[in-house]
N, C-alpha and C positions, 0 to 999 in steps of 0.2 A: 662378430658384429663390427663393421667398420667404425661406427661412432665411438666405439670403445677406445680406438687408437687415434682418432682424428678429433682435434678440438674444433668445435664450431664457434665461429665468430660472425656476428652480423656486421659485415663490412659496409652495408648500405646505410647505416644509421647517420653517417656524417656526409653523405653525398647530397648536394643540392641538384636535384634532377632537372630543374628548369635551366639552370646554368649549364649543366652537362649537355642537355639536349640542344641548347642554343649553340654550343661549341661544335657538337656533332653536325648540326645543320650547316654551320659555316664551313666546316671541313668538307662536307659532302658537296656543297655548292662550289667550292674551289676545285674539288676533284672533277666534277662534271664539266666545269668550264675548261679545265685542262684537257679533258677528253675531247671536247668539241674542237679545241685548238689543234690537238694532235690529229684528229680526223681530217680537218681542213688542210693541214700541212701535207698529209699523206695524199689526199686528193690532188693538191697542187703539184706535188712531185710527179704523180702519174700523168697528169695532164702535160707537164713539161716534156715527158717522154713520149707523148702522143697517144696516151691511153686514158680511158676514163674508168672510173669505178662506179 
């Protein structure tokens, strides 16, 4: 039995989920913005070479 060897701790007890979700939301917003910027840079580079995506 695994639980015989593994101690269970409820690590969620001290997590403020609202704060954590707001941070994840901000992180995802930043990542999506960076993705859009990268895509535009890639398109611009191809256009400078005379090609379109």
